[in-house]
N, C-alpha and C positions, 0 to 999 in steps of 0.2 A: 448421703445415700437417699435415693428417692424410692418411694413405694412403687410397685408395679404389680400388674395381675390382680388388681383390687386387694392387695395386701395393705397392712399398717406398718411395714418395715420403714424405719428411719434410723439415722445414727451418723457417725463420724468416721471417715477413712483418713488415714494418714500414711503417706508413702515417704520413705527416707531412703536416699541412695547410701549404700555402705560399700566397704572394700570388697565384699563378697556378692552383692546383688542389691536387691531393693527390699526394705524392711516395710512389710505391710501391717498396719495396725487397724483393726476394725472394732468398733464399740457400737453395737446395734441394739435395737429394741423393737418390739412389735412382732417378734417372730413366733411362730407356733413353737412349743416346747420340742426340744430334740435337735438332731443333727441336720445342717444345711450345707450343701456343697458351696464353695467359694472359688471363682475362677476370674482371671483376667480374660476378657473377650476382645476380639479383633479391632472393634470400632468404638470410638468415644462418643457414641450416640445412644442416648437413653429415651428418645423421643417416642418410641412405640409404647403403647399402653402395656404390652406384655415384654418389652424390652428386646424383642427379636432384632430390633435396629442395631444392636451392639455386635451382631455377628456371631461367629463361632468362637470357640476357645482360641486364644493366642498361642500359636505354636509354630514359631519361625523356624525351628529345627526339623519339622515334620516327623516328630516322635509320636508313639502311641500314648494314649491317654493313661495316667496312673495317678496315684496319691503321691504327695511330694517326697514321701519316704522311698517310693519306687524309682527305679532307674532303667531306662530312660522315662521321661514324662513331659508333658506339654510345659513350656516355660510358664504358662499361666495357671498351672494346677496349683491352687493354694490349699487344698484339703477341705476340712469341715470345720464349720463354727458351731458349737453347742449352746443352744438356748435353754435356760432354766425355765421353771414353771412360770416365772415372772415375765417370759418372753425376751429377757435381756441376754446378751452373749458378747464376749470379747475374744479376740484371737490376735496373736502377734506371730508372724511367720517371715523368713526371709526366703525370697525367690532368688535362689542362687543363679548367678550369670545375667540376671536382668539388670537394667539401668534406667535412668531418667534422662538419657541425652537426646537432644533433638536429631532426628534422622537416623538414628542408629537401629539396625535390624532387631535388636533385642530390648529396645526401649519400651517401657510402659506408657510413655506420654502419647496422648492421642488414642487411648484405649479406654476400657471401662472395667469395672469390677462388678460381677453379678453374684447375686446371692440366690440360691435355688431353693425350690420348696422342700426338697427331700435330701437325704444323705447321698453324698458322693460315695459309691461303693468301689471305685477304682476300676470299674468295668468299662468295656469298649462300646462305642467310640467316645462317649463323654461323660460316664459315671453314673448314668441312670438317675440323675438328681432331680428330674421333672422340670416344672416350669420355674420361670424367673420371678422372684418376688421383690427383689431389690436391684437398684442400678446406680452407679456412681460413675460419672465421667472423670477421667484422669487427664488434668490440664496442666 
């Protein structure tokens, strides 16, 4: 995880393909205390200082935005990661229907995971989660 937008966010991202989808494990630090939206974005490009180079939410099905418990939702909607007072946070979530296969339309390969400055409230069109404070390219 790379810091973006002058944040101090760092950490480890692990993706594992399962029978149901892709298990995403995030172990982060340097976050402001509270909830932060987490999403898979369209492009595997974290080069912009504010991570806008990662594009929008990954949404191959053309569904409306929602939290992972809502149906339907973007394939890349991972929900919120909650940081404690120490700025550390972990989350483990399975993105149902996603995979890590080359050239598959539902693949997370070649995309990125973005951590946002605020809570994803499930609203349209992208959850009102604010700026991008962390970015990790999925290779």
